[in-house]
Backbone and ligand atoms as CSV (ligand in chain L), in Angstrom:
chain,resi,resn,atom,element,x,y,z
A,1,MET,N,N,10.783,-4.340,11.051
A,1,MET,CA,C,10.486,-3.127,10.275
A,1,MET,C,C,9.467,-3.442,9.176
A,2,LYS,N,N,8.384,-2.667,9.198
A,2,LYS,CA,C,7.320,-2.934,8.225
A,2,LYS,C,C,7.275,-1.876,7.122
A,3,VAL,N,N,7.090,-2.345,5.892
A,3,VAL,CA,C,6.906,-1.431,4.765
A,3,VAL,C,C,5.597,-1.774,4.052
A,4,LEU,N,N,5.023,-0.760,3.459
A,4,LEU,CA,C,3.799,-0.954,2.682
A,4,LEU,C,C,4.186,-1.085,1.215
A,5,VAL,N,N,3.713,-2.147,0.573
A,5,VAL,CA,C,4.016,-2.369,-0.841
A,5,VAL,C,C,2.727,-2.247,-1.649
A,6,ILE,N,N,2.740,-1.311,-2.589
A,6,ILE,CA,C,1.557,-1.100,-3.436
A,6,ILE,C,C,1.969,-0.962,-4.897
A,7,SER,N,N,0.995,-1.114,-5.772
A,7,SER,CA,C,1.240,-0.907,-7.198
A,7,SER,C,C,-0.063,-0.523,-7.889
A,8,ASP,N,N,0.079,0.000,-9.078
A,8,ASP,CA,C,-1.075,0.249,-9.947
A,8,ASP,C,C,-2.221,0.970,-9.212
A,9,THR,N,N,-1.894,2.127,-8.691
A,9,THR,CA,C,-2.924,2.928,-8.014
A,9,THR,C,C,-3.800,3.655,-9.036
A,10,HIS,N,N,-3.261,3.881,-10.243
A,10,HIS,CA,C,-4.036,4.413,-11.368
A,10,HIS,C,C,-5.027,5.516,-10.998
A,11,ASP,N,N,-4.558,6.462,-10.215
A,11,ASP,CA,C,-5.372,7.640,-9.845
A,11,ASP,C,C,-6.636,7.344,-9.045
A,12,ASN,N,N,-6.720,6.190,-8.427
A,12,ASN,CA,C,-7.893,5.940,-7.585
A,12,ASN,C,C,-7.662,6.570,-6.207
A,13,LEU,N,N,-7.971,7.854,-6.120
A,13,LEU,CA,C,-7.721,8.609,-4.892
A,13,LEU,C,C,-8.546,8.061,-3.729
A,14,PHE,N,N,-9.750,7.605,-4.043
A,14,PHE,CA,C,-10.638,7.049,-3.025
A,14,PHE,C,C,-9.983,5.831,-2.363
A,15,ALA,N,N,-9.427,4.936,-3.197
A,15,ALA,CA,C,-8.776,3.725,-2.676
A,15,ALA,C,C,-7.527,4.078,-1.868
A,16,ILE,N,N,-6.777,5.070,-2.316
A,16,ILE,CA,C,-5.564,5.467,-1.587
A,16,ILE,C,C,-5.925,6.033,-0.212
A,17,LYS,N,N,-6.950,6.875,-0.181
A,17,LYS,CA,C,-7.376,7.450,1.104
A,17,LYS,C,C,-7.842,6.354,2.063
A,18,LYS,N,N,-8.582,5.406,1.512
A,18,LYS,CA,C,-9.081,4.289,2.319
A,18,LYS,C,C,-7.908,3.446,2.861
A,19,LEU,N,N,-6.945,3.217,1.994
A,19,LEU,CA,C,-5.756,2.454,2.391
A,19,LEU,C,C,-5.017,3.151,3.527
A,20,LEU,N,N,-4.782,4.451,3.370
A,20,LEU,CA,C,-4.008,5.183,4.375
A,20,LEU,C,C,-4.738,5.204,5.722
A,21,LYS,N,N,-6.053,5.213,5.659
A,21,LYS,CA,C,-6.871,5.139,6.875
A,21,LYS,C,C,-6.698,3.751,7.513
A,22,GLN,N,N,-6.713,2.737,6.651
A,22,GLN,CA,C,-6.637,1.353,7.126
A,22,GLN,C,C,-5.285,1.016,7.767
A,23,ILE,N,N,-4.240,1.697,7.340
A,23,ILE,CA,C,-2.897,1.378,7.864
A,23,ILE,C,C,-2.378,2.421,8.851
A,24,GLU,N,N,-3.226,3.373,9.232
A,24,GLU,CA,C,-2.705,4.492,10.031
A,24,GLU,C,C,-2.132,4.073,11.384
A,25,ASN,N,N,-2.571,2.923,11.905
A,25,ASN,CA,C,-2.032,2.480,13.189
A,25,ASN,C,C,-0.883,1.473,13.060
A,26,GLU,N,N,-0.495,1.175,11.821
A,26,GLU,CA,C,0.657,0.285,11.590
A,26,GLU,C,C,1.909,1.154,11.650
A,27,LYS,N,N,2.994,0.545,12.060
A,27,LYS,CA,C,4.243,1.310,12.051
A,27,LYS,C,C,4.937,1.113,10.706
A,28,ILE,N,N,4.494,1.858,9.723
A,28,ILE,CA,C,5.041,1.748,8.369
A,28,ILE,C,C,6.222,2.706,8.220
A,29,THR,N,N,7.391,2.155,7.891
A,29,THR,CA,C,8.573,3.026,7.757
A,29,THR,C,C,8.716,3.564,6.335
A,30,TYR,N,N,8.310,2.763,5.360
A,30,TYR,CA,C,8.428,3.175,3.964
A,30,TYR,C,C,7.232,2.683,3.164
A,31,ILE,N,N,6.946,3.373,2.089
A,31,ILE,CA,C,6.010,2.866,1.095
A,31,ILE,C,C,6.809,2.603,-0.177
A,32,PHE,N,N,6.692,1.409,-0.706
A,32,PHE,CA,C,7.290,1.082,-1.998
A,32,PHE,C,C,6.162,1.016,-3.025
A,33,HIS,N,N,6.275,1.815,-4.062
A,33,HIS,CA,C,5.234,1.862,-5.100
A,33,HIS,C,C,5.818,1.323,-6.406
A,34,ALA,N,N,5.235,0.249,-6.921
A,34,ALA,CA,C,5.779,-0.412,-8.117
A,34,ALA,C,C,5.266,0.173,-9.434
A,35,GLY,N,N,4.704,1.364,-9.373
A,35,GLY,CA,C,4.401,2.066,-10.626
A,35,GLY,C,C,2.954,2.066,-11.073
A,36,ASP,N,N,2.731,2.846,-12.124
A,36,ASP,CA,C,1.396,3.194,-12.617
A,36,ASP,C,C,0.632,4.006,-11.566
A,37,ILE,N,N,1.241,5.130,-11.306
A,37,ILE,CA,C,0.686,6.126,-10.389
A,37,ILE,C,C,-0.269,7.016,-11.186
A,38,ILE,N,N,0.199,7.419,-12.361
A,38,ILE,CA,C,-0.455,8.278,-13.365
A,38,ILE,C,C,-0.311,9.771,-13.039
A,39,ALA,N,N,-1.279,10.398,-12.381
A,39,ALA,CA,C,-1.192,11.849,-12.216
A,39,ALA,C,C,-0.281,12.234,-11.054
A,40,PRO,N,N,0.582,13.242,-11.279
A,40,PRO,CA,C,1.465,13.683,-10.202
A,40,PRO,C,C,0.728,14.076,-8.919
A,41,PHE,N,N,-0.481,14.661,-9.038
A,41,PHE,CA,C,-1.189,15.091,-7.822
A,41,PHE,C,C,-1.527,13.933,-6.886
A,42,THR,N,N,-1.615,12.724,-7.454
A,42,THR,CA,C,-1.895,11.529,-6.634
A,42,THR,C,C,-0.848,11.340,-5.538
A,43,LEU,N,N,0.398,11.710,-5.867
A,43,LEU,CA,C,1.503,11.520,-4.920
A,43,LEU,C,C,1.294,12.296,-3.624
A,44,LYS,N,N,0.585,13.425,-3.735
A,44,LYS,CA,C,0.413,14.290,-2.559
A,44,LYS,C,C,-0.354,13.611,-1.425
A,45,LEU,N,N,-1.167,12.614,-1.776
A,45,LEU,CA,C,-1.919,11.890,-0.742
A,45,LEU,C,C,-0.989,11.142,0.219
A,46,PHE,N,N,0.209,10.812,-0.265
A,46,PHE,CA,C,1.149,10.040,0.561
A,46,PHE,C,C,2.040,10.931,1.430
A,47,ASN,N,N,1.769,12.205,1.420
A,47,ASN,CA,C,2.553,13.156,2.203
A,47,ASN,C,C,2.606,12.739,3.670
A,48,GLY,N,N,3.806,12.782,4.236
A,48,GLY,CA,C,3.985,12.371,5.631
A,48,GLY,C,C,4.648,11.005,5.739
A,49,TYR,N,N,4.598,10.247,4.652
A,49,TYR,CA,C,5.299,8.963,4.596
A,49,TYR,C,C,6.601,9.121,3.818
A,50,LYS,N,N,7.455,8.097,3.898
A,50,LYS,CA,C,8.635,8.049,3.042
A,50,LYS,C,C,8.287,7.105,1.897
A,51,LEU,N,N,8.420,7.562,0.694
A,51,LEU,CA,C,8.005,6.748,-0.448
A,51,LEU,C,C,9.126,6.601,-1.469
A,52,ILE,N,N,9.317,5.368,-1.915
A,52,ILE,CA,C,10.232,5.095,-3.026
A,52,ILE,C,C,9.398,4.421,-4.106
A,53,GLY,N,N,9.464,4.953,-5.317
A,53,GLY,CA,C,8.669,4.383,-6.394
A,53,GLY,C,C,9.461,4.234,-7.680
A,54,VAL,N,N,8.857,3.523,-8.610
A,54,VAL,CA,C,9.404,3.408,-9.964
A,54,VAL,C,C,8.278,3.731,-10.951
A,55,TYR,N,N,8.657,4.054,-12.172
A,55,TYR,CA,C,7.648,4.360,-13.183
A,55,TYR,C,C,7.035,3.081,-13.753
A,56,GLY,N,N,5.746,3.156,-14.035
A,56,GLY,CA,C,5.074,2.087,-14.758
A,56,GLY,C,C,4.900,2.484,-16.211
A,57,ASN,N,N,4.417,1.557,-17.024
A,57,ASN,CA,C,4.264,1.836,-18.457
A,57,ASN,C,C,3.232,2.920,-18.749
A,58,ASN,N,N,2.334,3.175,-17.792
A,58,ASN,CA,C,1.327,4.226,-17.998
A,58,ASN,C,C,1.699,5.563,-17.357
A,59,ASP,N,N,2.869,5.618,-16.745
A,59,ASP,CA,C,3.322,6.870,-16.132
A,59,ASP,C,C,4.005,7.744,-17.184
A,60,GLY,N,N,3.189,8.505,-17.907
A,60,GLY,CA,C,3.711,9.313,-19.009
A,60,GLY,C,C,4.366,10.611,-18.575
A,61,GLU,N,N,3.840,11.207,-17.535
A,61,GLU,CA,C,4.291,12.534,-17.098
A,61,GLU,C,C,5.480,12.409,-16.130
A,62,ARG,N,N,6.562,11.840,-16.642
A,62,ARG,CA,C,7.678,11.482,-15.758
A,62,ARG,C,C,8.349,12.677,-15.089
A,63,ASN,N,N,8.553,13.743,-15.846
A,63,ASN,CA,C,9.251,14.896,-15.270
A,63,ASN,C,C,8.478,15.488,-14.102
A,64,LEU,N,N,7.170,15.665,-14.302
A,64,LEU,CA,C,6.360,16.246,-13.232
A,64,LEU,C,C,6.180,15.265,-12.068
A,65,LEU,N,N,6.113,13.978,-12.389
A,65,LEU,CA,C,6.057,12.972,-11.318
A,65,LEU,C,C,7.325,13.043,-10.466
A,66,ARG,N,N,8.481,13.159,-11.145
A,66,ARG,CA,C,9.770,13.217,-10.455
A,66,ARG,C,C,9.854,14.457,-9.573
A,67,GLU,N,N,9.448,15.589,-10.152
A,67,GLU,CA,C,9.529,16.860,-9.409
A,67,GLU,C,C,8.565,16.891,-8.231
A,68,THR,N,N,7.347,16.408,-8.451
A,68,THR,CA,C,6.361,16.376,-7.363
A,68,THR,C,C,6.858,15.462,-6.248
A,69,ALA,N,N,7.390,14.306,-6.644
A,69,ALA,CA,C,7.924,13.363,-5.660
A,69,ALA,C,C,9.046,14.015,-4.853
A,70,LYS,N,N,9.931,14.695,-5.550
A,70,LYS,CA,C,11.075,15.343,-4.891
A,70,LYS,C,C,10.597,16.383,-3.877
A,71,SER,N,N,9.585,17.152,-4.258
A,71,SER,CA,C,9.077,18.206,-3.369
A,71,SER,C,C,8.441,17.628,-2.104
A,72,LEU,N,N,8.032,16.359,-2.192
A,72,LEU,CA,C,7.419,15.695,-1.029
A,72,LEU,C,C,8.444,14.857,-0.248
A,73,GLY,N,N,9.699,14.874,-0.726
A,73,GLY,CA,C,10.747,14.090,-0.077
A,73,GLY,C,C,10.752,12.633,-0.492
A,74,PHE,N,N,10.071,12.323,-1.605
A,74,PHE,CA,C,10.005,10.946,-2.123
A,74,PHE,C,C,11.089,10.723,-3.172
A,75,LYS,N,N,11.290,9.452,-3.526
A,75,LYS,CA,C,12.206,9.120,-4.600
A,75,LYS,C,C,11.430,8.419,-5.710
A,76,LEU,N,N,11.329,9.073,-6.832
A,76,LEU,CA,C,10.631,8.500,-7.990
A,76,LEU,C,C,11.363,9.011,-9.228
A,77,GLU,N,N,12.387,8.263,-9.623
A,77,GLU,CA,C,13.303,8.768,-10.650
A,77,GLU,C,C,13.536,7.823,-11.820
A,78,LYS,N,N,13.227,6.520,-11.610
A,78,LYS,CA,C,13.678,5.534,-12.597
A,78,LYS,C,C,12.649,4.419,-12.826
A,79,ASP,N,N,13.002,3.521,-13.749
A,79,ASP,CA,C,12.177,2.333,-14.003
A,79,ASP,C,C,12.525,1.196,-13.040
A,80,PHE,N,N,13.660,1.360,-12.376
A,80,PHE,CA,C,14.137,0.290,-11.484
A,80,PHE,C,C,14.825,0.909,-10.275
A,81,GLU,N,N,14.547,0.360,-9.100
A,81,GLU,CA,C,15.258,0.808,-7.900
A,81,GLU,C,C,15.855,-0.390,-7.186
A,82,ASN,N,N,17.084,-0.204,-6.780
A,82,ASN,CA,C,17.831,-1.184,-6.030
A,82,ASN,C,C,17.904,-0.639,-4.600
A,83,ILE,N,N,17.076,-1.190,-3.705
A,83,ILE,CA,C,16.936,-0.623,-2.362
A,83,ILE,C,C,17.669,-1.502,-1.346
A,84,GLU,N,N,18.417,-0.866,-0.464
A,84,GLU,CA,C,19.010,-1.607,0.657
A,84,GLU,C,C,18.433,-1.035,1.929
A,85,LEU,N,N,17.680,-1.862,2.656
A,85,LEU,CA,C,16.991,-1.395,3.851
A,85,LEU,C,C,16.907,-2.535,4.856
A,86,ASN,N,N,17.236,-2.229,6.107
A,86,ASN,CA,C,17.149,-3.222,7.178
A,86,ASN,C,C,17.979,-4.476,6.868
A,87,GLY,N,N,19.104,-4.264,6.178
A,87,GLY,CA,C,19.974,-5.390,5.835
A,87,GLY,C,C,19.453,-6.256,4.694
A,88,ARG,N,N,18.398,-5.792,4.032
A,88,ARG,CA,C,17.800,-6.546,2.922
A,88,ARG,C,C,18.059,-5.840,1.599
A,89,LYS,N,N,18.261,-6.651,0.575
A,89,LYS,CA,C,18.384,-6.120,-0.786
A,89,LYS,C,C,17.052,-6.303,-1.494
A,90,ILE,N,N,16.528,-5.210,-1.990
A,90,ILE,CA,C,15.188,-5.237,-2.565
A,90,ILE,C,C,15.214,-4.641,-3.972
A,91,ALA,N,N,14.652,-5.363,-4.927
A,91,ALA,CA,C,14.519,-4.855,-6.293
A,91,ALA,C,C,13.080,-4.383,-6.476
A,92,LEU,N,N,12.931,-3.179,-7.022
A,92,LEU,CA,C,11.596,-2.620,-7.254
A,92,LEU,C,C,11.472,-2.273,-8.734
A,93,ILE,N,N,10.496,-2.921,-9.395
A,93,ILE,CA,C,10.327,-2.729,-10.844
A,93,ILE,C,C,8.841,-2.876,-11.189
A,94,HIS,N,N,8.382,-2.136,-12.189
A,94,HIS,CA,C,6.959,-2.252,-12.521
A,94,HIS,C,C,6.634,-3.645,-13.054
A,95,GLY,N,N,7.455,-4.138,-13.980
A,95,GLY,CA,C,7.266,-5.503,-14.468
A,95,GLY,C,C,6.585,-5.596,-15.821
A,96,THR,N,N,6.714,-4.536,-16.611
A,96,THR,CA,C,6.145,-4.550,-17.966
A,96,THR,C,C,6.734,-5.711,-18.767
A,97,GLU,N,N,8.024,-5.959,-18.551
A,97,GLU,CA,C,8.689,-7.099,-19.204
A,97,GLU,C,C,8.791,-8.246,-18.193
A,98,LYS,N,N,7.926,-9.232,-18.365
A,98,LYS,CA,C,7.861,-10.363,-17.430
A,98,LYS,C,C,9.204,-11.108,-17.310
A,99,GLN,N,N,9.883,-11.244,-18.464
A,99,GLN,CA,C,11.149,-11.981,-18.468
A,99,GLN,C,C,12.223,-11.289,-17.631
A,100,LEU,N,N,12.141,-9.973,-17.575
A,100,LEU,CA,C,13.095,-9.207,-16.791
A,100,LEU,C,C,12.868,-9.450,-15.292
A,101,VAL,N,N,11.607,-9.508,-14.902
A,101,VAL,CA,C,11.265,-9.787,-13.492
A,101,VAL,C,C,11.750,-11.192,-13.129
A,102,GLU,N,N,11.502,-12.147,-14.030
A,102,GLU,CA,C,11.928,-13.529,-13.777
A,102,GLU,C,C,13.445,-13.635,-13.669
A,103,ALA,N,N,14.142,-12.865,-14.502
A,103,ALA,CA,C,15.612,-12.874,-14.465
A,103,ALA,C,C,16.128,-12.276,-13.155
A,104,LEU,N,N,15.456,-11.225,-12.688
A,104,LEU,CA,C,15.844,-10.614,-11.400
A,104,LEU,C,C,15.696,-11.631,-10.273
A,105,ILE,N,N,14.599,-12.370,-10.301
A,105,ILE,CA,C,14.349,-13.371,-9.255
A,105,ILE,C,C,15.397,-14.487,-9.346
A,106,LYS,N,N,15.637,-14.952,-10.566
A,106,LYS,CA,C,16.594,-16.052,-10.759
A,106,LYS,C,C,18.035,-15.646,-10.476
A,107,SER,N,N,18.322,-14.368,-10.553
A,107,SER,CA,C,19.698,-13.882,-10.313
A,107,SER,C,C,20.154,-14.154,-8.884
A,108,GLN,N,N,19.193,-14.296,-7.967
A,108,GLN,CA,C,19.475,-14.541,-6.545
A,108,GLN,C,C,20.324,-13.438,-5.907
A,109,LEU,N,N,20.245,-12.244,-6.473
A,109,LEU,CA,C,20.961,-11.092,-5.922
A,109,LEU,C,C,20.127,-10.373,-4.870
A,110,TYR,N,N,18.821,-10.702,-4.827
A,110,TYR,CA,C,17.910,-9.938,-3.966
A,110,TYR,C,C,17.191,-10.814,-2.947
A,111,ASP,N,N,16.930,-10.218,-1.806
A,111,ASP,CA,C,16.096,-10.891,-0.808
A,111,ASP,C,C,14.630,-10.802,-1.217
A,112,VAL,N,N,14.289,-9.650,-1.799
A,112,VAL,CA,C,12.908,-9.439,-2.232
A,112,VAL,C,C,12.892,-8.799,-3.623
A,113,VAL,N,N,12.068,-9.328,-4.506
A,113,VAL,CA,C,11.823,-8.694,-5.807
A,113,VAL,C,C,10.345,-8.298,-5.836
A,114,ILE,N,N,10.127,-6.985,-5.975
A,114,ILE,CA,C,8.758,-6.450,-5.994
A,114,ILE,C,C,8.409,-6.001,-7.400
A,115,SER,N,N,7.292,-6.489,-7.911
A,115,SER,CA,C,6.795,-6.015,-9.201
A,115,SER,C,C,5.284,-5.843,-9.128
A,116,GLY,N,N,4.731,-5.200,-10.150
A,116,GLY,CA,C,3.288,-4.985,-10.226
A,116,GLY,C,C,2.824,-5.331,-11.631
A,117,HIS,N,N,2.132,-4.401,-12.259
A,117,HIS,CA,C,1.731,-4.456,-13.659
A,117,HIS,C,C,0.623,-5.441,-14.010
A,118,THR,N,N,0.669,-6.664,-13.455
A,118,THR,CA,C,-0.324,-7.675,-13.843
A,118,THR,C,C,-1.672,-7.440,-13.152
A,119,HIS,N,N,-1.680,-6.641,-12.104
A,119,HIS,CA,C,-2.879,-6.378,-11.287
A,119,HIS,C,C,-3.326,-7.625,-10.517
A,120,VAL,N,N,-2.477,-8.615,-10.474
A,120,VAL,CA,C,-2.808,-9.865,-9.786
A,120,VAL,C,C,-1.807,-10.092,-8.651
A,121,VAL,N,N,-2.331,-10.405,-7.468
A,121,VAL,CA,C,-1.476,-10.635,-6.305
A,121,VAL,C,C,-0.667,-11.916,-6.485
A,122,GLU,N,N,0.614,-11.826,-6.187
A,122,GLU,CA,C,1.463,-13.012,-6.243
A,122,GLU,C,C,2.438,-12.996,-5.085
A,123,GLN,N,N,2.774,-14.173,-4.620
A,123,GLN,CA,C,3.774,-14.304,-3.580
A,123,GLN,C,C,4.389,-15.691,-3.689
A,124,TYR,N,N,5.680,-15.773,-3.951
A,124,TYR,CA,C,6.341,-17.074,-3.980
A,124,TYR,C,C,7.830,-16.910,-3.694
A,125,ILE,N,N,8.455,-18.020,-3.361
A,125,ILE,CA,C,9.878,-17.988,-3.027
A,125,ILE,C,C,10.641,-18.852,-4.012
A,126,ILE,N,N,11.718,-18.292,-4.566
A,126,ILE,CA,C,12.623,-19.096,-5.380
A,126,ILE,C,C,14.015,-18.920,-4.780
A,127,GLY,N,N,14.575,-20.033,-4.281
A,127,GLY,CA,C,15.877,-19.961,-3.620
A,127,GLY,C,C,15.797,-19.053,-2.411
A,128,LYS,N,N,16.632,-18.010,-2.407
A,128,LYS,CA,C,16.641,-17.083,-1.262
A,128,LYS,C,C,15.756,-15.863,-1.503
A,129,THR,N,N,15.093,-15.830,-2.646
A,129,THR,CA,C,14.359,-14.616,-3.034
A,129,THR,C,C,12.850,-14.751,-2.860
A,130,LEU,N,N,12.305,-13.774,-2.155
A,130,LEU,CA,C,10.848,-13.665,-2.036
A,130,LEU,C,C,10.364,-12.763,-3.164
A,131,ALA,N,N,9.487,-13.301,-4.008
A,131,ALA,CA,C,8.925,-12.517,-5.114
A,131,ALA,C,C,7.508,-12.126,-4.733
A,132,ILE,N,N,7.229,-10.824,-4.773
A,132,ILE,CA,C,5.872,-10.389,-4.440
A,132,ILE,C,C,5.334,-9.389,-5.457
A,133,ASN,N,N,4.036,-9.499,-5.662
A,133,ASN,CA,C,3.294,-8.534,-6.470
A,133,ASN,C,C,2.051,-8.182,-5.650
A,134,PRO,N,N,1.920,-6.901,-5.263
A,134,PRO,CA,C,0.786,-6.541,-4.405
A,134,PRO,C,C,-0.549,-6.452,-5.131
A,135,GLY,N,N,-0.550,-6.751,-6.431
A,135,GLY,CA,C,-1.795,-6.632,-7.191
A,135,GLY,C,C,-2.139,-5.168,-7.424
A,136,GLU,N,N,-3.413,-4.888,-7.616
A,136,GLU,CA,C,-3.818,-3.510,-7.938
A,136,GLU,C,C,-4.494,-2.843,-6.753
A,137,LEU,N,N,-3.991,-1.670,-6.389
A,137,LEU,CA,C,-4.706,-0.930,-5.345
A,137,LEU,C,C,-5.949,-0.274,-5.937
A,138,CYS,N,N,-5.916,0.039,-7.243
A,138,CYS,CA,C,-7.048,0.736,-7.861
A,138,CYS,C,C,-8.305,-0.135,-7.882
A,139,GLY,N,N,-8.151,-1.433,-7.978
A,139,GLY,CA,C,-9.302,-2.340,-7.987
A,139,GLY,C,C,-10.088,-2.350,-9.290
A,140,TYR,N,N,-9.548,-1.745,-10.329
A,140,TYR,CA,C,-10.309,-1.582,-11.574
A,140,TYR,C,C,-10.519,-2.884,-12.350
A,141,LEU,N,N,-9.523,-3.753,-12.349
A,141,LEU,CA,C,-9.628,-4.963,-13.172
A,141,LEU,C,C,-10.167,-6.171,-12.411
A,142,THR,N,N,-9.920,-6.207,-11.114
A,142,THR,CA,C,-10.324,-7.392,-10.341
A,142,THR,C,C,-11.452,-7.095,-9.359
A,143,ASN,N,N,-11.824,-5.811,-9.242
A,143,ASN,CA,C,-12.806,-5.373,-8.241
A,143,ASN,C,C,-12.332,-5.602,-6.816
A,144,LYS,N,N,-11.022,-5.835,-6.656
A,144,LYS,CA,C,-10.464,-5.988,-5.312
A,144,LYS,C,C,-9.215,-5.120,-5.205
A,145,SER,N,N,-9.199,-4.248,-4.213
A,145,SER,CA,C,-8.038,-3.399,-3.986
A,145,SER,C,C,-7.105,-4.082,-3.007
A,146,SER,N,N,-5.940,-4.474,-3.502
A,146,SER,CA,C,-5.019,-5.248,-2.669
A,146,SER,C,C,-3.726,-4.496,-2.398
A,147,TYR,N,N,-3.078,-4.877,-1.312
A,147,TYR,CA,C,-1.767,-4.336,-0.973
A,147,TYR,C,C,-1.039,-5.336,-0.078
A,148,ILE,N,N,0.235,-5.089,0.154
A,148,ILE,CA,C,1.025,-6.001,0.988
A,148,ILE,C,C,1.731,-5.215,2.093
A,149,ILE,N,N,1.668,-5.748,3.299
A,149,ILE,CA,C,2.520,-5.244,4.376
A,149,ILE,C,C,3.678,-6.239,4.472
A,150,LEU,N,N,4.869,-5.744,4.192
A,150,LEU,CA,C,6.060,-6.599,4.184
A,150,LEU,C,C,6.885,-6.325,5.432
A,151,ASP,N,N,7.169,-7.380,6.176
A,151,ASP,CA,C,8.010,-7.266,7.361
A,151,ASP,C,C,9.450,-7.582,6.953
A,152,LEU,N,N,10.315,-6.594,7.036
A,152,LEU,CA,C,11.697,-6.788,6.582
A,152,LEU,C,C,12.578,-7.494,7.611
A,153,ASP,N,N,12.036,-7.742,8.810
A,153,ASP,CA,C,12.774,-8.549,9.785
A,153,ASP,C,C,12.579,-10.029,9.476
A,154,THR,N,N,11.326,-10.407,9.240
A,154,THR,CA,C,10.987,-11.829,9.063
A,154,THR,C,C,10.806,-12.223,7.591
A,155,LEU,N,N,10.734,-11.240,6.708
A,155,LEU,CA,C,10.405,-11.432,5.286
A,155,LEU,C,C,9.029,-12.090,5.090
A,156,GLN,N,N,8.118,-11.772,5.981
A,156,GLN,CA,C,6.729,-12.212,5.830
A,156,GLN,C,C,5.974,-11.150,5.027
A,157,ALA,N,N,5.255,-11.602,4.017
A,157,ALA,CA,C,4.439,-10.684,3.222
A,157,ALA,C,C,2.973,-10.948,3.538
A,158,ASP,N,N,2.322,-9.938,4.077
A,158,ASP,CA,C,0.926,-10.068,4.500
A,158,ASP,C,C,0.044,-9.381,3.444
A,159,VAL,N,N,-0.663,-10.199,2.672
A,159,VAL,CA,C,-1.534,-9.665,1.622
A,159,VAL,C,C,-2.847,-9.221,2.250
A,160,ARG,N,N,-3.249,-7.995,1.949
A,160,ARG,CA,C,-4.501,-7.472,2.502
A,160,ARG,C,C,-5.353,-6.817,1.410
A,161,TYR,N,N,-6.609,-6.663,1.746
A,161,TYR,CA,C,-7.563,-6.054,0.809
A,161,TYR,C,C,-8.311,-4.923,1.494
A,162,LEU,N,N,-8.692,-3.928,0.741
A,162,LEU,CA,C,-9.526,-2.866,1.304
A,162,LEU,C,C,-10.903,-3.449,1.589
A,163,ASP,N,N,-11.559,-2.957,2.631
A,163,ASP,CA,C,-12.896,-3.454,2.992
A,163,ASP,C,C,-13.902,-3.139,1.893
L,1,MN,MN,MN,1.296,-1.299,-15.862
């Protein structure tokens, strides 16, 4: 089972459209968004997918983000999501507090801990936990739009970039 992991889209509609085009032939069951979506209208681009997200530090319009997400059948309600999917325990958090992300990883309660915020791609394993950060889809800080295709059967994280 494959899921798309993204973060820090920061209203880059062009990058989101390009991404969705690039993955249209993948069998993506869910999109996990680690926050910093910004405008509620951005969520509409993901229509047709199942999306679970968390708020980032720049997501100010929380009520409208929540309502827009709900109207699209998405879940975007909190700063943290504890997801159980395909027999895997997954923590989803923006990662504004680095120590909190590190504590989640060290807790060994999760198979996967997903965070964003730094805009830098990361992938490492501590004990039984795979820690991943898909970097920034917006591409604003690094000039590279990155994302991860995560296979929940094998726990392989495939880091990819927009062309
Ligand atoms: Mn952030």
